[in-house]
PyMOL Python script that loads the backbone (N, CA, C, O; Angstrom):
from pymol import cmd

cmd.read_pdbstr("""\
ATOM      1  N   UNK A   1       9.451   5.359   4.766  1.00  0.00           N
ATOM      2  CA  UNK A   1       9.038   4.935   6.078  1.00  0.00           C
ATOM      3  C   UNK A   1       8.309   6.064   6.790  1.00  0.00           C
ATOM      4  O   UNK A   1       7.309   5.842   7.472  1.00  0.00           O
ATOM      5  N   UNK A   2       8.817   7.267   6.624  1.00  0.00           N
ATOM      6  CA  UNK A   2       8.155   8.427   7.239  1.00  0.00           C
ATOM      7  C   UNK A   2       6.773   8.643   6.636  1.00  0.00           C
ATOM      8  O   UNK A   2       5.825   8.962   7.353  1.00  0.00           O
ATOM      9  N   UNK A   3       6.656   8.470   5.325  1.00  0.00           N
ATOM     10  CA  UNK A   3       5.362   8.655   4.656  1.00  0.00           C
ATOM     11  C   UNK A   3       4.316   7.686   5.195  1.00  0.00           C
ATOM     12  O   UNK A   3       3.165   8.073   5.398  1.00  0.00           O
ATOM     13  N   UNK A   4       4.698   6.435   5.429  1.00  0.00           N
ATOM     14  CA  UNK A   4       3.751   5.453   5.960  1.00  0.00           C
ATOM     15  C   UNK A   4       3.229   5.924   7.306  1.00  0.00           C
ATOM     16  O   UNK A   4       2.024   5.880   7.557  1.00  0.00           O
ATOM     17  N   UNK A   5       4.119   6.370   8.164  1.00  0.00           N
ATOM     18  CA  UNK A   5       3.701   6.870   9.469  1.00  0.00           C
ATOM     19  C   UNK A   5       2.793   8.080   9.364  1.00  0.00           C
ATOM     20  O   UNK A   5       1.787   8.173  10.068  1.00  0.00           O
ATOM     21  N   UNK A   6       3.148   9.009   8.483  1.00  0.00           N
ATOM     22  CA  UNK A   6       2.350  10.223   8.339  1.00  0.00           C
ATOM     23  C   UNK A   6       0.989   9.930   7.715  1.00  0.00           C
ATOM     24  O   UNK A   6      -0.029  10.446   8.176  1.00  0.00           O
ATOM     25  N   UNK A   7       0.967   9.104   6.668  1.00  0.00           N
ATOM     26  CA  UNK A   7      -0.295   8.802   5.992  1.00  0.00           C
ATOM     27  C   UNK A   7      -1.252   8.014   6.873  1.00  0.00           C
ATOM     28  O   UNK A   7      -2.467   8.073   6.682  1.00  0.00           O
ATOM     29  N   UNK A   8      -0.709   7.275   7.838  1.00  0.00           N
ATOM     30  CA  UNK A   8      -1.561   6.481   8.728  1.00  0.00           C
ATOM     31  C   UNK A   8      -1.770   7.153  10.076  1.00  0.00           C
ATOM     32  O   UNK A   8      -2.271   6.527  11.011  1.00  0.00           O
ATOM     33  N   UNK A   9      -1.393   8.417  10.184  1.00  0.00           N
ATOM     34  CA  UNK A   9      -1.487   9.143  11.455  1.00  0.00           C
ATOM     35  C   UNK A   9      -0.790   8.394  12.580  1.00  0.00           C
ATOM     36  O   UNK A   9      -1.252   8.396  13.721  1.00  0.00           O
ATOM     37  N   UNK A  10       0.319   7.757  12.250  1.00  0.00           N
ATOM     38  CA  UNK A  10       1.118   7.060  13.243  1.00  0.00           C
ATOM     39  C   UNK A  10       0.653   5.656  13.570  1.00  0.00           C
ATOM     40  O   UNK A  10       1.283   4.976  14.381  1.00  0.00           O
ATOM     41  N   UNK A  11      -0.438   5.201  12.958  1.00  0.00           N
ATOM     42  CA  UNK A  11      -0.971   3.871  13.262  1.00  0.00           C
ATOM     43  C   UNK A  11      -0.102   2.753  12.683  1.00  0.00           C
ATOM     44  O   UNK A  11      -0.046   1.658  13.243  1.00  0.00           O
ATOM     45  N   UNK A  12       0.568   3.023  11.576  1.00  0.00           N
ATOM     46  CA  UNK A  12       1.409   2.012  10.930  1.00  0.00           C
ATOM     47  C   UNK A  12       2.849   2.494  10.919  1.00  0.00           C
ATOM     48  O   UNK A  12       3.137   3.657  10.636  1.00  0.00           O
ATOM     49  N   UNK A  13       3.736   1.577  11.231  1.00  0.00           N
ATOM     50  CA  UNK A  13       5.168   1.869  11.184  1.00  0.00           C
ATOM     51  C   UNK A  13       5.847   0.704  10.498  1.00  0.00           C
ATOM     52  O   UNK A  13       5.514  -0.455  10.746  1.00  0.00           O
ATOM     53  N   UNK A  14       6.802   1.014   9.633  1.00  0.00           N
ATOM     54  CA  UNK A  14       7.583  -0.041   8.998  1.00  0.00           C
ATOM     55  C   UNK A  14       9.055   0.281   9.153  1.00  0.00           C
ATOM     56  O   UNK A  14       9.454   1.443   9.222  1.00  0.00           O
ATOM     57  N   UNK A  15       9.838  -0.754   9.205  1.00  0.00           N
ATOM     58  CA  UNK A  15      11.278  -0.594   9.316  1.00  0.00           C
ATOM     59  C   UNK A  15      11.950  -0.749   7.968  1.00  0.00           C
ATOM     60  O   UNK A  15      11.297  -1.084   6.979  1.00  0.00           O
ATOM     61  N   UNK A  16      13.252  -0.509   7.921  1.00  0.00           N
ATOM     62  CA  UNK A  16      13.980  -0.595   6.654  1.00  0.00           C
ATOM     63  C   UNK A  16      13.894  -1.968   5.994  1.00  0.00           C
ATOM     64  O   UNK A  16      13.770  -2.052   4.772  1.00  0.00           O
ATOM     65  N   UNK A  17      13.958  -3.041   6.774  1.00  0.00           N
ATOM     66  CA  UNK A  17      13.914  -4.380   6.185  1.00  0.00           C
ATOM     67  C   UNK A  17      12.581  -4.622   5.482  1.00  0.00           C
ATOM     68  O   UNK A  17      12.548  -5.181   4.386  1.00  0.00           O
ATOM     69  N   UNK A  18      11.495  -4.205   6.103  1.00  0.00           N
ATOM     70  CA  UNK A  18      10.169  -4.364   5.503  1.00  0.00           C
ATOM     71  C   UNK A  18      10.066  -3.545   4.224  1.00  0.00           C
ATOM     72  O   UNK A  18       9.573  -4.024   3.203  1.00  0.00           O
ATOM     73  N   UNK A  19      10.536  -2.307   4.294  1.00  0.00           N
ATOM     74  CA  UNK A  19      10.466  -1.413   3.137  1.00  0.00           C
ATOM     75  C   UNK A  19      11.259  -1.973   1.963  1.00  0.00           C
ATOM     76  O   UNK A  19      10.742  -2.062   0.850  1.00  0.00           O
ATOM     77  N   UNK A  20      12.508  -2.349   2.207  1.00  0.00           N
ATOM     78  CA  UNK A  20      13.352  -2.779   1.093  1.00  0.00           C
ATOM     79  C   UNK A  20      12.961  -4.165   0.581  1.00  0.00           C
ATOM     80  O   UNK A  20      13.176  -4.460  -0.595  1.00  0.00           O
ATOM     81  N   UNK A  21      12.397  -5.013   1.425  1.00  0.00           N
ATOM     82  CA  UNK A  21      11.869  -6.294   0.954  1.00  0.00           C
ATOM     83  C   UNK A  21      10.689  -6.047   0.020  1.00  0.00           C
ATOM     84  O   UNK A  21      10.579  -6.688  -1.026  1.00  0.00           O
ATOM     85  N   UNK A  22       9.814  -5.127   0.390  1.00  0.00           N
ATOM     86  CA  UNK A  22       8.666  -4.790  -0.461  1.00  0.00           C
ATOM     87  C   UNK A  22       9.125  -4.182  -1.784  1.00  0.00           C
ATOM     88  O   UNK A  22       8.598  -4.524  -2.842  1.00  0.00           O
ATOM     89  N   UNK A  23      10.097  -3.291  -1.726  1.00  0.00           N
ATOM     90  CA  UNK A  23      10.607  -2.680  -2.961  1.00  0.00           C
ATOM     91  C   UNK A  23      11.206  -3.747  -3.872  1.00  0.00           C
ATOM     92  O   UNK A  23      10.953  -3.740  -5.076  1.00  0.00           O
ATOM     93  N   UNK A  24      11.992  -4.658  -3.317  1.00  0.00           N
ATOM     94  CA  UNK A  24      12.591  -5.726  -4.124  1.00  0.00           C
ATOM     95  C   UNK A  24      11.517  -6.583  -4.786  1.00  0.00           C
ATOM     96  O   UNK A  24      11.644  -6.963  -5.950  1.00  0.00           O
ATOM     97  N   UNK A  25      10.466  -6.880  -4.039  1.00  0.00           N
ATOM     98  CA  UNK A  25       9.374  -7.685  -4.604  1.00  0.00           C
ATOM     99  C   UNK A  25       8.689  -6.940  -5.740  1.00  0.00           C
ATOM    100  O   UNK A  25       8.402  -7.527  -6.784  1.00  0.00           O
ATOM    101  N   UNK A  26       8.425  -5.661  -5.546  1.00  0.00           N
ATOM    102  CA  UNK A  26       7.800  -4.858  -6.601  1.00  0.00           C
ATOM    103  C   UNK A  26       8.682  -4.794  -7.842  1.00  0.00           C
ATOM    104  O   UNK A  26       8.186  -4.872  -8.966  1.00  0.00           O
ATOM    105  N   UNK A  27       9.992  -4.650  -7.639  1.00  0.00           N
ATOM    106  CA  UNK A  27      10.922  -4.628  -8.769  1.00  0.00           C
ATOM    107  C   UNK A  27      10.911  -5.973  -9.496  1.00  0.00           C
ATOM    108  O   UNK A  27      10.879  -6.018 -10.726  1.00  0.00           O
ATOM    109  N   UNK A  28      10.936  -7.075  -8.727  1.00  0.00           N
ATOM    110  CA  UNK A  28      10.932  -8.413  -9.322  1.00  0.00           C
ATOM    111  C   UNK A  28       9.669  -8.675 -10.142  1.00  0.00           C
ATOM    112  O   UNK A  28       9.720  -9.342 -11.175  1.00  0.00           O
ATOM    113  N   UNK A  29       8.532  -8.144  -9.671  1.00  0.00           N
ATOM    114  CA  UNK A  29       7.265  -8.324 -10.372  1.00  0.00           C
ATOM    115  C   UNK A  29       7.114  -7.392 -11.575  1.00  0.00           C
ATOM    116  O   UNK A  29       6.200  -7.554 -12.384  1.00  0.00           O
ATOM    117  N   UNK A  30       8.013  -6.421 -11.685  1.00  0.00           N
ATOM    118  CA  UNK A  30       7.897  -5.433 -12.753  1.00  0.00           C
ATOM    119  C   UNK A  30       6.885  -4.353 -12.449  1.00  0.00           C
ATOM    120  O   UNK A  30       6.438  -3.637 -13.345  1.00  0.00           O
ATOM    121  N   UNK A  31       6.520  -4.237 -11.169  1.00  0.00           N
ATOM    122  CA  UNK A  31       5.519  -3.257 -10.759  1.00  0.00           C
ATOM    123  C   UNK A  31       6.135  -1.949 -10.312  1.00  0.00           C
ATOM    124  O   UNK A  31       5.417  -0.977 -10.075  1.00  0.00           O
ATOM    125  N   UNK A  32       7.457  -1.905 -10.191  1.00  0.00           N
ATOM    126  CA  UNK A  32       8.164  -0.676  -9.830  1.00  0.00           C
ATOM    127  C   UNK A  32       9.464  -0.637 -10.613  1.00  0.00           C
ATOM    128  O   UNK A  32       9.964  -1.655 -11.092  1.00  0.00           O
ATOM    129  N   UNK A  33       9.991   0.570 -10.725  1.00  0.00           N
ATOM    130  CA  UNK A  33      11.266   0.752 -11.415  1.00  0.00           C
ATOM    131  C   UNK A  33      12.042   1.853 -10.714  1.00  0.00           C
ATOM    132  O   UNK A  33      11.466   2.764 -10.119  1.00  0.00           O
ATOM    133  N   UNK A  34      13.364   1.749 -10.796  1.00  0.00           N
ATOM    134  CA  UNK A  34      14.207   2.781 -10.212  1.00  0.00           C
ATOM    135  C   UNK A  34      14.268   3.959 -11.177  1.00  0.00           C
ATOM    136  O   UNK A  34      14.375   3.770 -12.389  1.00  0.00           O
ATOM    137  N   UNK A  35      14.202   5.157 -10.645  1.00  0.00           N
ATOM    138  CA  UNK A  35      14.270   6.362 -11.468  1.00  0.00           C
ATOM    139  C   UNK A  35      15.358   7.269 -10.910  1.00  0.00           C
ATOM    140  O   UNK A  35      15.763   7.136  -9.755  1.00  0.00           O
ATOM    141  N   UNK A  36      15.820   8.180 -11.731  1.00  0.00           N
ATOM    142  CA  UNK A  36      16.824   9.141 -11.290  1.00  0.00           C
ATOM    143  C   UNK A  36      16.233  10.064 -10.239  1.00  0.00           C
ATOM    144  O   UNK A  36      15.115  10.559 -10.384  1.00  0.00           O
ATOM    145  N   UNK A  37      16.996  10.288  -9.184  1.00  0.00           N
ATOM    146  CA  UNK A  37      16.563  11.223  -8.144  1.00  0.00           C
ATOM    147  C   UNK A  37      16.754  12.643  -8.657  1.00  0.00           C
ATOM    148  O   UNK A  37      17.737  12.930  -9.340  1.00  0.00           O
ATOM    149  N   UNK A  38      15.823  13.534  -8.332  1.00  0.00           N
ATOM    150  CA  UNK A  38      16.010  14.935  -8.714  1.00  0.00           C
ATOM    151  C   UNK A  38      17.332  15.467  -8.138  1.00  0.00           C
ATOM    152  O   UNK A  38      17.755  15.053  -7.058  1.00  0.00           O
ATOM    153  N   UNK A  39      17.963  16.365  -8.850  1.00  0.00           N
ATOM    154  CA  UNK A  39      19.276  16.876  -8.460  1.00  0.00           C
ATOM    155  C   UNK A  39      19.278  17.509  -7.077  1.00  0.00           C
ATOM    156  O   UNK A  39      20.290  17.451  -6.380  1.00  0.00           O
ATOM    157  N   UNK A  40      18.179  18.105  -6.668  1.00  0.00           N
ATOM    158  CA  UNK A  40      18.139  18.821  -5.389  1.00  0.00           C
ATOM    159  C   UNK A  40      17.908  17.906  -4.186  1.00  0.00           C
ATOM    160  O   UNK A  40      17.827  18.387  -3.055  1.00  0.00           O
ATOM    161  N   UNK A  41      17.801  16.582  -4.415  1.00  0.00           N
ATOM    162  CA  UNK A  41      17.557  15.657  -3.306  1.00  0.00           C
ATOM    163  C   UNK A  41      18.867  15.100  -2.772  1.00  0.00           C
ATOM    164  O   UNK A  41      19.947  15.435  -3.258  1.00  0.00           O
ATOM    165  N   UNK A  42      18.751  14.250  -1.771  1.00  0.00           N
ATOM    166  CA  UNK A  42      19.931  13.718  -1.091  1.00  0.00           C
ATOM    167  C   UNK A  42      20.624  12.577  -1.822  1.00  0.00           C
ATOM    168  O   UNK A  42      21.573  12.002  -1.289  1.00  0.00           O
ATOM    169  N   UNK A  43      20.184  12.236  -3.014  1.00  0.00           N
ATOM    170  CA  UNK A  43      20.850  11.218  -3.811  1.00  0.00           C
ATOM    171  C   UNK A  43      20.418   9.796  -3.526  1.00  0.00           C
ATOM    172  O   UNK A  43      20.949   8.865  -4.132  1.00  0.00           O
ATOM    173  N   UNK A  44      19.473   9.597  -2.624  1.00  0.00           N
ATOM    174  CA  UNK A  44      18.982   8.245  -2.372  1.00  0.00           C
ATOM    175  C   UNK A  44      18.272   7.714  -3.600  1.00  0.00           C
ATOM    176  O   UNK A  44      17.773   8.475  -4.428  1.00  0.00           O
ATOM    177  N   UNK A  45      18.236   6.391  -3.705  1.00  0.00           N
ATOM    178  CA  UNK A  45      17.521   5.791  -4.835  1.00  0.00           C
ATOM    179  C   UNK A  45      16.037   6.117  -4.738  1.00  0.00           C
ATOM    180  O   UNK A  45      15.482   6.198  -3.642  1.00  0.00           O
ATOM    181  N   UNK A  46      15.410   6.301  -5.869  1.00  0.00           N
ATOM    182  CA  UNK A  46      13.988   6.610  -5.945  1.00  0.00           C
ATOM    183  C   UNK A  46      13.323   5.578  -6.844  1.00  0.00           C
ATOM    184  O   UNK A  46      13.921   5.061  -7.788  1.00  0.00           O
ATOM    185  N   UNK A  47      12.093   5.302  -6.525  1.00  0.00           N
ATOM    186  CA  UNK A  47      11.345   4.305  -7.282  1.00  0.00           C
ATOM    187  C   UNK A  47       9.986   4.880  -7.638  1.00  0.00           C
ATOM    188  O   UNK A  47       9.481   5.787  -6.976  1.00  0.00           O
ATOM    189  N   UNK A  48       9.403   4.331  -8.704  1.00  0.00           N
ATOM    190  CA  UNK A  48       8.030   4.689  -9.050  1.00  0.00           C
ATOM    191  C   UNK A  48       7.345   3.445  -9.574  1.00  0.00           C
ATOM    192  O   UNK A  48       7.990   2.523 -10.073  1.00  0.00           O
ATOM    193  N   UNK A  49       6.028   3.434  -9.454  1.00  0.00           N
ATOM    194  CA  UNK A  49       5.261   2.313  -9.974  1.00  0.00           C
ATOM    195  C   UNK A  49       5.250   2.351 -11.494  1.00  0.00           C
ATOM    196  O   UNK A  49       5.216   3.419 -12.104  1.00  0.00           O
ATOM    197  N   UNK A  50       5.279   1.183 -12.084  1.00  0.00           N
ATOM    198  CA  UNK A  50       5.114   1.067 -13.530  1.00  0.00           C
ATOM    199  C   UNK A  50       3.618   1.073 -13.841  1.00  0.00           C
ATOM    200  O   UNK A  50       2.794   1.095 -12.926  1.00  0.00           O
ATOM    201  N   UNK A  51       3.272   1.055 -15.101  1.00  0.00           N
ATOM    202  CA  UNK A  51       1.868   0.992 -15.504  1.00  0.00           C
ATOM    203  C   UNK A  51       1.218  -0.264 -14.902  1.00  0.00           C
ATOM    204  O   UNK A  51       0.096  -0.211 -14.397  1.00  0.00           O
ATOM    205  N   UNK A  52       1.935  -1.385 -14.963  1.00  0.00           N
ATOM    206  CA  UNK A  52       1.417  -2.629 -14.396  1.00  0.00           C
ATOM    207  C   UNK A  52       1.274  -2.518 -12.881  1.00  0.00           C
ATOM    208  O   UNK A  52       0.321  -3.044 -12.306  1.00  0.00           O
ATOM    209  N   UNK A  53       2.208  -1.842 -12.240  1.00  0.00           N
ATOM    210  CA  UNK A  53       2.150  -1.644 -10.799  1.00  0.00           C
ATOM    211  C   UNK A  53       0.962  -0.790 -10.381  1.00  0.00           C
ATOM    212  O   UNK A  53       0.298  -1.078  -9.386  1.00  0.00           O
ATOM    213  N   UNK A  54       0.701   0.261 -11.150  1.00  0.00           N
ATOM    214  CA  UNK A  54      -0.463   1.104 -10.852  1.00  0.00           C
ATOM    215  C   UNK A  54      -1.757   0.325 -11.039  1.00  0.00           C
ATOM    216  O   UNK A  54      -2.691   0.477 -10.252  1.00  0.00           O
ATOM    217  N   UNK A  55      -1.820  -0.515 -12.083  1.00  0.00           N
ATOM    218  CA  UNK A  55      -3.018  -1.323 -12.315  1.00  0.00           C
ATOM    219  C   UNK A  55      -3.226  -2.308 -11.157  1.00  0.00           C
ATOM    220  O   UNK A  55      -4.349  -2.495 -10.690  1.00  0.00           O
ATOM    221  N   UNK A  56      -2.149  -2.928 -10.704  1.00  0.00           N
ATOM    222  CA  UNK A  56      -2.247  -3.861  -9.576  1.00  0.00           C
ATOM    223  C   UNK A  56      -2.666  -3.127  -8.308  1.00  0.00           C
ATOM    224  O   UNK A  56      -3.474  -3.640  -7.534  1.00  0.00           O
ATOM    225  N   UNK A  57      -2.127  -1.941  -8.091  1.00  0.00           N
ATOM    226  CA  UNK A  57      -2.495  -1.145  -6.923  1.00  0.00           C
ATOM    227  C   UNK A  57      -3.981  -0.803  -6.957  1.00  0.00           C
ATOM    228  O   UNK A  57      -4.675  -0.959  -5.953  1.00  0.00           O
ATOM    229  N   UNK A  58      -4.470  -0.341  -8.096  1.00  0.00           N
ATOM    230  CA  UNK A  58      -5.879   0.037  -8.205  1.00  0.00           C
ATOM    231  C   UNK A  58      -6.788  -1.178  -7.993  1.00  0.00           C
ATOM    232  O   UNK A  58      -7.835  -1.063  -7.356  1.00  0.00           O
ATOM    233  N   UNK A  59      -6.395  -2.331  -8.522  1.00  0.00           N
ATOM    234  CA  UNK A  59      -7.191  -3.549  -8.327  1.00  0.00           C
ATOM    235  C   UNK A  59      -7.224  -3.938  -6.849  1.00  0.00           C
ATOM    236  O   UNK A  59      -8.270  -4.335  -6.335  1.00  0.00           O
ATOM    237  N   UNK A  60      -6.095  -3.826  -6.171  1.00  0.00           N
ATOM    238  CA  UNK A  60      -6.035  -4.162  -4.747  1.00  0.00           C
ATOM    239  C   UNK A  60      -6.862  -3.189  -3.915  1.00  0.00           C
ATOM    240  O   UNK A  60      -7.550  -3.599  -2.981  1.00  0.00           O
ATOM    241  N   UNK A  61      -6.797  -1.911  -4.248  1.00  0.00           N
ATOM    242  CA  UNK A  61      -7.592  -0.914  -3.519  1.00  0.00           C
ATOM    243  C   UNK A  61      -9.080  -1.201  -3.696  1.00  0.00           C
ATOM    244  O   UNK A  61      -9.839  -1.150  -2.728  1.00  0.00           O
ATOM    245  N   UNK A  62      -9.500  -1.500  -4.917  1.00  0.00           N
ATOM    246  CA  UNK A  62     -10.912  -1.820  -5.165  1.00  0.00           C
ATOM    247  C   UNK A  62     -11.343  -3.041  -4.358  1.00  0.00           C
ATOM    248  O   UNK A  62     -12.426  -3.050  -3.775  1.00  0.00           O
ATOM    249  N   UNK A  63     -10.506  -4.059  -4.324  1.00  0.00           N
ATOM    250  CA  UNK A  63     -10.814  -5.282  -3.575  1.00  0.00           C
ATOM    251  C   UNK A  63     -10.974  -4.974  -2.094  1.00  0.00           C
ATOM    252  O   UNK A  63     -11.929  -5.430  -1.465  1.00  0.00           O
ATOM    253  N   UNK A  64     -10.059  -4.213  -1.542  1.00  0.00           N
ATOM    254  CA  UNK A  64     -10.118  -3.892  -0.108  1.00  0.00           C
ATOM    255  C   UNK A  64     -11.286  -2.958   0.214  1.00  0.00           C
ATOM    256  O   UNK A  64     -11.927  -3.103   1.255  1.00  0.00           O
ATOM    257  N   UNK A  65     -11.563  -2.000  -0.675  1.00  0.00           N
ATOM    258  CA  UNK A  65     -12.720  -1.124  -0.452  1.00  0.00           C
ATOM    259  C   UNK A  65     -14.012  -1.929  -0.458  1.00  0.00           C
ATOM    260  O   UNK A  65     -14.906  -1.673   0.348  1.00  0.00           O
ATOM    261  N   UNK A  66     -14.116  -2.895  -1.357  1.00  0.00           N
ATOM    262  CA  UNK A  66     -15.294  -3.752  -1.418  1.00  0.00           C
ATOM    263  C   UNK A  66     -15.436  -4.551  -0.126  1.00  0.00           C
ATOM    264  O   UNK A  66     -16.537  -4.684   0.409  1.00  0.00           O
ATOM    265  N   UNK A  67     -14.329  -5.079   0.370  1.00  0.00           N
ATOM    266  CA  UNK A  67     -14.367  -5.852   1.613  1.00  0.00           C
ATOM    267  C   UNK A  67     -14.789  -4.973   2.786  1.00  0.00           C
ATOM    268  O   UNK A  67     -15.550  -5.415   3.646  1.00  0.00           O
ATOM    269  N   UNK A  68     -14.305  -3.740   2.829  1.00  0.00           N
ATOM    270  CA  UNK A  68     -14.686  -2.823   3.898  1.00  0.00           C
ATOM    271  C   UNK A  68     -16.181  -2.518   3.827  1.00  0.00           C
ATOM    272  O   UNK A  68     -16.863  -2.542   4.852  1.00  0.00           O
ATOM    273  N   UNK A  69     -16.695  -2.234   2.641  1.00  0.00           N
ATOM    274  CA  UNK A  69     -18.123  -1.946   2.491  1.00  0.00           C
ATOM    275  C   UNK A  69     -18.986  -3.129   2.927  1.00  0.00           C
ATOM    276  O   UNK A  69     -19.988  -2.949   3.620  1.00  0.00           O
ATOM    277  N   UNK A  70     -18.598  -4.333   2.521  1.00  0.00           N
ATOM    278  CA  UNK A  70     -19.368  -5.522   2.903  1.00  0.00           C
ATOM    279  C   UNK A  70     -19.301  -5.757   4.407  1.00  0.00           C
ATOM    280  O   UNK A  70     -20.300  -6.125   5.024  1.00  0.00           O
ATOM    281  N   UNK A  71     -18.140  -5.548   4.991  1.00  0.00           N
ATOM    282  CA  UNK A  71     -17.988  -5.721   6.433  1.00  0.00           C
ATOM    283  C   UNK A  71     -18.833  -4.714   7.193  1.00  0.00           C
ATOM    284  O   UNK A  71     -19.467  -5.062   8.189  1.00  0.00           O
ATOM    285  N   UNK A  72     -18.849  -3.468   6.733  1.00  0.00           N
ATOM    286  CA  UNK A  72     -19.681  -2.449   7.376  1.00  0.00           C
ATOM    287  C   UNK A  72     -21.159  -2.800   7.269  1.00  0.00           C
ATOM    288  O   UNK A  72     -21.916  -2.633   8.225  1.00  0.00           O
ATOM    289  N   UNK A  73     -21.562  -3.285   6.109  1.00  0.00           N
ATOM    290  CA  UNK A  73     -22.963  -3.660   5.923  1.00  0.00           C
ATOM    291  C   UNK A  73     -23.336  -4.812   6.854  1.00  0.00           C
ATOM    292  O   UNK A  73     -24.418  -4.814   7.442  1.00  0.00           O
ATOM    293  N   UNK A  74     -22.451  -5.776   6.984  1.00  0.00           N
ATOM    294  CA  UNK A  74     -22.727  -6.902   7.881  1.00  0.00           C
ATOM    295  C   UNK A  74     -22.775  -6.459   9.341  1.00  0.00           C
ATOM    296  O   UNK A  74     -23.606  -6.935  10.114  1.00  0.00           O
ATOM    297  N   UNK A  75     -21.889  -5.556   9.708  1.00  0.00           N
ATOM    298  CA  UNK A  75     -21.855  -5.124  11.111  1.00  0.00           C
ATOM    299  C   UNK A  75     -23.042  -4.218  11.447  1.00  0.00           C
ATOM    300  O   UNK A  75     -23.355  -4.028  12.622  1.00  0.00           O
ATOM    301  N   UNK A  76     -23.700  -3.663  10.440  1.00  0.00           N
ATOM    302  CA  UNK A  76     -24.852  -2.796  10.672  1.00  0.00           C
ATOM    303  C   UNK A  76     -26.138  -3.605  10.850  1.00  0.00           C
ATOM    304  O   UNK A  76     -27.152  -3.073  11.304  1.00  0.00           O
ATOM    305  N   UNK A  77     -26.095  -4.868  10.498  1.00  0.00           N
ATOM    306  CA  UNK A  77     -27.279  -5.723  10.649  1.00  0.00           C
ATOM    307  C   UNK A  77     -27.564  -5.953  12.139  1.00  0.00           C
ATOM    308  O   UNK A  77     -26.641  -6.037  12.949  1.00  0.00           O
ATOM    309  N   UNK A  78     -28.839  -6.052  12.485  1.00  0.00           N
ATOM    310  CA  UNK A  78     -29.154  -6.377  13.877  1.00  0.00           C
ATOM    311  C   UNK A  78     -28.659  -7.784  14.210  1.00  0.00           C
ATOM    312  O   UNK A  78     -28.679  -8.680  13.365  1.00  0.00           O
ATOM    313  N   UNK A  79     -28.226  -7.956  15.423  1.00  0.00           N
ATOM    314  CA  UNK A  79     -27.736  -9.259  15.846  1.00  0.00           C
ATOM    315  C   UNK A  79     -28.894 -10.250  15.903  1.00  0.00           C
ATOM    316  O   UNK A  79     -29.996  -9.916  16.338  1.00  0.00           O
ATOM    317  N   UNK A  80     -28.625 -11.467  15.458  1.00  0.00           N
ATOM    318  CA  UNK A  80     -29.651 -12.512  15.520  1.00  0.00           C
ATOM    319  C   UNK A  80     -29.624 -13.147  16.905  1.00  0.00           C
ATOM    320  O   UNK A  80     -28.564 -13.388  17.483  1.00  0.00           O
ATOM    321  N   UNK A  81     -30.797 -13.405  17.406  1.00  0.00           N
ATOM    322  CA  UNK A  81     -30.851 -14.081  18.704  1.00  0.00           C
ATOM    323  C   UNK A  81     -30.703 -15.573  18.497  1.00  0.00           C
ATOM    324  O   UNK A  81     -31.167 -16.125  17.499  1.00  0.00           O
ATOM    325  N   UNK A  82     -30.061 -16.209  19.436  1.00  0.00           N
ATOM    326  CA  UNK A  82     -29.889 -17.652  19.371  1.00  0.00           C
ATOM    327  C   UNK A  82     -31.032 -18.334  20.100  1.00  0.00           C
ATOM    328  O   UNK A  82     -31.381 -17.971  21.223  1.00  0.00           O
ATOM    329  N   UNK A  83     -31.590 -19.298  19.462  1.00  0.00           N
ATOM    330  CA  UNK A  83     -32.703 -20.011  20.083  1.00  0.00           C
ATOM    331  C   UNK A  83     -32.281 -21.368  20.568  1.00  0.00           C
ATOM    332  O   UNK A  83     -33.096 -22.108  21.120  1.00  0.00           O
TER     333      UNK A  83
END
""", "prot")
cmd.dss("prot")
cmd.show_as("cartoon", "prot")
cmd.util.cbc("prot")
cmd.orient("prot")
C-alpha cells in the first residue's frame, strides 16, 4: 500500500481490502505466487508475479501506453469548428 502511494506521488491510495482482493485474484489466475519472506523482514507474507503474471502485466502496460499515445495524438489535433 505504501509503494502505491510512493510510486504515484500520493495520487493513488489503496486500502487493505483492495490490496488483498487484488492479490487473491492474481493468485487465483496463477499470475502471482506466495514466496518465503527474507529472514531479516517482519515475517509478513510476500508475493511475486509468475511468468504468466509478468506476461499479462507487460501486455496490459503496452495496451495502456498505446491508449495514452493515441489520446495524446487526438488531443493535439486542432479543434474542428461546427457548422
